[in-house]
TILO-881112 format. One record per atom (N, C-alpha, C): residue in one letter; atom name; x negated, y negated, z negated; residue number from 0. Coordinates in nm, 2 decimals. Layout:
! residues N
SITE;kolvo;tormar;c1;c2;c3;vose
SITE;A;CA;X;Y;Z;NUM;
...
//
This chain:
! residues 68
SITE;kolvo;tormar;c1;c2;c3;vose
SITE;E;N;6.35;-17.42;-13.81;0;
SITE;E;CA;6.47;-17.50;-13.82;0;
SITE;E;C;6.44;-17.64;-13.76;0;
SITE;V;N;6.32;-17.69;-13.78;1;
SITE;V;CA;6.29;-17.82;-13.72;1;
SITE;V;C;6.29;-17.81;-13.57;1;
SITE;L;N;6.25;-17.70;-13.52;2;
SITE;L;CA;6.25;-17.68;-13.37;2;
SITE;L;C;6.39;-17.68;-13.32;2;
SITE;A;N;6.48;-17.62;-13.40;3;
SITE;A;CA;6.62;-17.61;-13.36;3;
SITE;A;C;6.69;-17.75;-13.35;3;
SITE;V;N;6.65;-17.84;-13.45;4;
SITE;V;CA;6.70;-17.97;-13.45;4;
SITE;V;C;6.65;-18.05;-13.33;4;
SITE;H;N;6.52;-18.03;-13.30;5;
SITE;H;CA;6.46;-18.10;-13.18;5;
SITE;H;C;6.53;-18.05;-13.05;5;
SITE;E;N;6.55;-17.92;-13.04;6;
SITE;E;CA;6.62;-17.87;-12.92;6;
SITE;E;C;6.76;-17.92;-12.91;6;
SITE;A;N;6.83;-17.93;-13.02;7;
SITE;A;CA;6.97;-17.98;-13.02;7;
SITE;A;C;6.97;-18.13;-12.98;7;
SITE;L;N;6.88;-18.21;-13.03;8;
SITE;L;CA;6.87;-18.35;-12.99;8;
SITE;L;C;6.83;-18.37;-12.85;8;
SITE;D;N;6.74;-18.28;-12.80;9;
SITE;D;CA;6.71;-18.29;-12.65;9;
SITE;D;C;6.83;-18.26;-12.57;9;
SITE;A;N;6.91;-18.16;-12.61;10;
SITE;A;CA;7.03;-18.12;-12.53;10;
SITE;A;C;7.13;-18.23;-12.54;10;
SITE;L;N;7.15;-18.29;-12.65;11;
SITE;L;CA;7.24;-18.41;-12.66;11;
SITE;L;C;7.19;-18.52;-12.58;11;
SITE;A;N;7.06;-18.55;-12.58;12;
SITE;A;CA;7.01;-18.66;-12.49;12;
SITE;A;C;7.04;-18.64;-12.35;12;
SITE;A;N;7.03;-18.51;-12.30;13;
SITE;A;CA;7.06;-18.48;-12.16;13;
SITE;A;C;7.21;-18.51;-12.13;13;
SITE;E;N;7.29;-18.50;-12.23;14;
SITE;E;CA;7.44;-18.52;-12.22;14;
SITE;E;C;7.47;-18.67;-12.23;14;
SITE;D;N;7.41;-18.74;-12.34;15;
SITE;D;CA;7.44;-18.87;-12.37;15;
SITE;D;C;7.32;-18.93;-12.45;15;
SITE;V;N;7.24;-19.01;-12.37;16;
SITE;V;CA;7.12;-19.07;-12.43;16;
SITE;V;C;7.15;-19.16;-12.55;16;
SITE;T;N;7.25;-19.24;-12.54;17;
SITE;T;CA;7.28;-19.33;-12.64;17;
SITE;T;C;7.32;-19.26;-12.77;17;
SITE;A;N;7.40;-19.16;-12.76;18;
SITE;A;CA;7.45;-19.08;-12.87;18;
SITE;A;C;7.33;-19.02;-12.94;18;
SITE;A;N;7.23;-18.97;-12.87;19;
SITE;A;CA;7.11;-18.91;-12.93;19;
SITE;A;C;7.03;-19.02;-13.00;19;
SITE;E;N;7.02;-19.14;-12.95;20;
SITE;E;CA;6.95;-19.25;-13.01;20;
SITE;E;C;7.02;-19.29;-13.14;20;
SITE;V;N;7.16;-19.29;-13.14;21;
SITE;V;CA;7.23;-19.32;-13.26;21;
SITE;V;C;7.20;-19.21;-13.37;21;
SITE;V;N;7.20;-19.09;-13.34;22;
SITE;V;CA;7.16;-18.98;-13.43;22;
SITE;V;C;7.02;-19.00;-13.49;22;
SITE;K;N;6.93;-19.03;-13.40;23;
SITE;K;CA;6.79;-19.05;-13.45;23;
SITE;K;C;6.78;-19.17;-13.55;23;
SITE;L;N;6.85;-19.28;-13.51;24;
SITE;L;CA;6.85;-19.40;-13.60;24;
SITE;L;C;6.92;-19.37;-13.73;24;
SITE;R;N;7.02;-19.29;-13.73;25;
SITE;R;CA;7.10;-19.26;-13.85;25;
SITE;R;C;7.03;-19.17;-13.94;25;
SITE;Y;N;6.98;-19.05;-13.88;26;
SITE;Y;CA;6.92;-18.95;-13.97;26;
SITE;Y;C;6.77;-18.98;-14.00;26;
SITE;F;N;6.70;-19.02;-13.90;27;
SITE;F;CA;6.55;-19.02;-13.92;27;
SITE;F;C;6.51;-19.16;-13.97;27;
SITE;V;N;6.58;-19.27;-13.93;28;
SITE;V;CA;6.54;-19.40;-13.97;28;
SITE;V;C;6.62;-19.44;-14.09;28;
SITE;G;N;6.75;-19.39;-14.11;29;
SITE;G;CA;6.83;-19.42;-14.22;29;
SITE;G;C;6.92;-19.54;-14.21;29;
SITE;L;N;6.94;-19.59;-14.08;30;
SITE;L;CA;7.02;-19.71;-14.06;30;
SITE;L;C;7.17;-19.67;-14.07;30;
SITE;N;N;7.25;-19.77;-14.11;31;
SITE;N;CA;7.39;-19.75;-14.11;31;
SITE;N;C;7.45;-19.80;-13.97;31;
SITE;I;N;7.57;-19.78;-13.95;32;
SITE;I;CA;7.64;-19.80;-13.82;32;
SITE;I;C;7.62;-19.95;-13.78;32;
SITE;T;N;7.63;-20.04;-13.87;33;
SITE;T;CA;7.62;-20.18;-13.84;33;
SITE;T;C;7.47;-20.21;-13.79;33;
SITE;E;N;7.38;-20.16;-13.86;34;
SITE;E;CA;7.24;-20.18;-13.83;34;
SITE;E;C;7.20;-20.11;-13.69;34;
SITE;I;N;7.26;-19.99;-13.67;35;
SITE;I;CA;7.24;-19.92;-13.54;35;
SITE;I;C;7.29;-20.01;-13.43;35;
SITE;A;N;7.41;-20.06;-13.45;36;
SITE;A;CA;7.48;-20.14;-13.34;36;
SITE;A;C;7.39;-20.26;-13.31;36;
SITE;E;N;7.33;-20.32;-13.41;37;
SITE;E;CA;7.24;-20.44;-13.39;37;
SITE;E;C;7.12;-20.40;-13.31;37;
SITE;V;N;7.06;-20.29;-13.35;38;
SITE;V;CA;6.93;-20.24;-13.29;38;
SITE;V;C;6.96;-20.21;-13.14;38;
SITE;L;N;7.08;-20.15;-13.11;39;
SITE;L;CA;7.11;-20.10;-12.98;39;
SITE;L;C;7.18;-20.21;-12.90;39;
SITE;G;N;7.22;-20.32;-12.96;40;
SITE;G;CA;7.28;-20.43;-12.89;40;
SITE;G;C;7.43;-20.40;-12.85;40;
SITE;M;N;7.50;-20.34;-12.94;41;
SITE;M;CA;7.64;-20.30;-12.91;41;
SITE;M;C;7.72;-20.34;-13.03;41;
SITE;A;N;7.85;-20.33;-13.01;42;
SITE;A;CA;7.95;-20.35;-13.12;42;
SITE;A;C;7.94;-20.24;-13.22;42;
SITE;P;N;7.96;-20.26;-13.35;43;
SITE;P;CA;7.96;-20.15;-13.45;43;
SITE;P;C;8.06;-20.04;-13.41;43;
SITE;R;N;8.18;-20.08;-13.36;44;
SITE;R;CA;8.28;-19.98;-13.32;44;
SITE;R;C;8.23;-19.89;-13.21;44;
SITE;T;N;8.15;-19.94;-13.12;45;
SITE;T;CA;8.09;-19.86;-13.01;45;
SITE;T;C;7.99;-19.77;-13.07;45;
SITE;A;N;7.91;-19.82;-13.16;46;
SITE;A;CA;7.81;-19.73;-13.22;46;
SITE;A;C;7.88;-19.62;-13.30;46;
SITE;D;N;7.98;-19.65;-13.37;47;
SITE;D;CA;8.06;-19.55;-13.44;47;
SITE;D;C;8.12;-19.45;-13.35;47;
SITE;R;N;8.17;-19.49;-13.23;48;
SITE;R;CA;8.22;-19.39;-13.13;48;
SITE;R;C;8.11;-19.30;-13.09;48;
SITE;H;N;7.99;-19.35;-13.06;49;
SITE;H;CA;7.88;-19.27;-13.02;49;
SITE;H;C;7.84;-19.17;-13.14;49;
SITE;W;N;7.84;-19.22;-13.26;50;
SITE;W;CA;7.81;-19.14;-13.38;50;
SITE;W;C;7.92;-19.02;-13.39;50;
SITE;C;N;8.04;-19.05;-13.37;51;
SITE;C;CA;8.15;-18.95;-13.38;51;
SITE;C;C;8.13;-18.84;-13.27;51;
SITE;F;N;8.10;-18.89;-13.15;52;
SITE;F;CA;8.08;-18.80;-13.04;52;
SITE;F;C;7.96;-18.71;-13.07;52;
SITE;A;N;7.85;-18.77;-13.11;53;
SITE;A;CA;7.73;-18.69;-13.14;53;
SITE;A;C;7.75;-18.59;-13.25;53;
SITE;R;N;7.82;-18.62;-13.35;54;
SITE;R;CA;7.84;-18.53;-13.46;54;
SITE;R;C;7.92;-18.41;-13.41;54;
SITE;A;N;8.03;-18.44;-13.33;55;
SITE;A;CA;8.11;-18.33;-13.28;55;
SITE;A;C;8.03;-18.24;-13.18;55;
SITE;W;N;7.96;-18.31;-13.09;56;
SITE;W;CA;7.88;-18.24;-12.99;56;
SITE;W;C;7.78;-18.15;-13.06;56;
SITE;L;N;7.70;-18.20;-13.16;57;
SITE;L;CA;7.60;-18.12;-13.22;57;
SITE;L;C;7.66;-18.01;-13.30;57;
SITE;K;N;7.78;-18.03;-13.36;58;
SITE;K;CA;7.84;-17.92;-13.43;58;
SITE;K;C;7.88;-17.80;-13.34;58;
SITE;Q;N;7.93;-17.84;-13.22;59;
SITE;Q;CA;7.97;-17.74;-13.12;59;
SITE;Q;C;7.84;-17.67;-13.07;59;
SITE;F;N;7.74;-17.74;-13.05;60;
SITE;F;CA;7.61;-17.69;-13.00;60;
SITE;F;C;7.55;-17.59;-13.10;60;
SITE;I;N;7.55;-17.63;-13.22;61;
SITE;I;CA;7.49;-17.54;-13.33;61;
SITE;I;C;7.57;-17.42;-13.35;61;
SITE;E;N;7.71;-17.43;-13.35;62;
SITE;E;CA;7.79;-17.32;-13.36;62;
SITE;E;C;7.78;-17.22;-13.25;62;
SITE;S;N;7.77;-17.27;-13.13;63;
SITE;S;CA;7.76;-17.18;-13.01;63;
SITE;S;C;7.62;-17.11;-13.01;63;
SITE;D;N;7.52;-17.18;-13.06;64;
SITE;D;CA;7.39;-17.13;-13.07;64;
SITE;D;C;7.38;-17.01;-13.17;64;
SITE;R;N;7.45;-17.03;-13.28;65;
SITE;R;CA;7.46;-16.92;-13.38;65;
SITE;R;C;7.53;-16.80;-13.33;65;
SITE;R;N;7.63;-16.82;-13.25;66;
SITE;R;CA;7.71;-16.71;-13.19;66;
SITE;R;C;7.63;-16.63;-13.09;66;
SITE;G;N;7.53;-16.69;-13.04;67;
SITE;G;CA;7.44;-16.62;-12.95;67;
SITE;G;C;7.44;-16.65;-12.81;67;
//
């Protein structure tokens, strides 16, 4: 399962590097959107847009992977 998460994050990074960074900071570091925005030098709303995109993208990636 850890390998699947790594694969999904690599695929997301190939699509959108910033979205992948947001996911890493959110899940693995435990930062909130405001903190992520500060670390990445962007507005909180921009960080939130990347977060929303990443969640939707990862959901689709995982669902398509499960279907085969």
